[in-house]
Residue, then its C-alpha position, 0 to 999 in steps of 0.5 A: m624854027e624859022g627866024s630863031t636866034g640863040i642868045r642875043v647880048a647887049g650891055q656889059f658885065h654879063r656872065i653867060i655860061n653853060n647854055y646849050i643852043c641847038d638848031v636855031a635858024e640864025d646866030g647861036l650866040r650874038l653880040i650886038t654892036g653898040e650905038f655911038v651917041e656922044l656926038s654926031l659923026t655925020d650930018d646924016y645921023k638921026p639919034f633917038k632922043e628921050t624927053g627930059e634930061i636923058g637926051r640921046v639913048p642908044k639903040y643897043s649899049q656896047v658889049k663889054n667886060s663879059l664872060f661867055a664860058h662853057n657854051t655849046v652851039i650846034n647847027a646854027g643857021g647863021n654864025g656860031i658866035d657872032i661878035g659885032f652883029s649889025y656893025k654899021i647897019n643903016w650907016p650913017e643914019i645910025q651910028m652902030v659902031l661900038l664893037p664888043e670889047s674886053n670880053r672873055f670867051v672861055n671853053n665854048l664848043v661850036v659845031n656845024s654853023k652854016k656860016n662861020g663858027i666865030n665871026i668877028a666884025v672888022q672895024d672900019k678905020e677910015a674917017p670919021l671912025d678912025f678915032l675909035t679904038f677898042k680893047p681886045n677880046v680874049f679867047e681861051g680853050n674854045i673848039i669849033f668844027g664843021e662851019k660851012k661858010n669859010a675857013a677864016d683865020l681863027p684867033a689864038g685860043v680857038q682850035r678847029i678840031d672834031p669834038l666827036l659828039s654823040l646823041d644821047g638818049d634825051g636828044l642832046f649831043r654830048l661828048a663821047k668818051n673819046s672826045p678831044a674836048l674831054n679835059n681840053g679846056v682852060r681853068s675857069d670858075v664854072e663849077t657845074d655843067m648844064d646838067g648840074q653835074s660837077r666840073d673837076s679841075k680838068k674842065d671839058v669844053g662846052a656846056d656838058e662835062f663828061s660824067e656817068s653820074k645821075l643827072i641833076r637837071h634836064p631839058l624842061t618839057a612843054e608841061e613843065v614850064g609856065p605859071e604854076w596854075i597852068i602846070k597844075m591844069r595840064k596834069t589834070d587835063k591832058n588836052l592842054 
């Protein structure tokens, strides 16, 4: 869908797991750069101010101390995972310069992004931004494949291999029986997958844990979402 994005993230202490994101027009998973509001780094800065004692308020808070685990991103029209989206956008009127830090990316699967599988914004270390330092993000057990823009160097904890996906009867891409993503993840505390099926001690990479057992959850149809009264009306009136 035109203009669609997978998941946009700002702030800290998030736990984003078991998401299946497919065919979005822009980024699959987008970590937005935070705005620095403690002081004006240039005379051109135009901070947003709340009335009363609150004072300056950032447009977006810095993404940090969060877990991104067992997510699958397929056919993103932008980057699969974009770390530091909008860095220095509209600088210096806006101070979007706080890059994501101290986040963990564990057992994520990114396939066929039109840009980079994982895109990481590069910090401007020239004055007046040279005083800023950021703690590293950690990558463990991630797989990317088929990105279109370039073959940029990958951080440790990211492999570039074909995960061998197959299109299932429910229209979702899942791991084939011979997929190198099977049992190739690192340890995590995520105990179930997107289908509600149990994950064993040898974690598969992505939102789907390979299993031949019955699915507990399924993708919701339009008839299954919305207020209860609308769902009931749909069941009785097929024109809704």
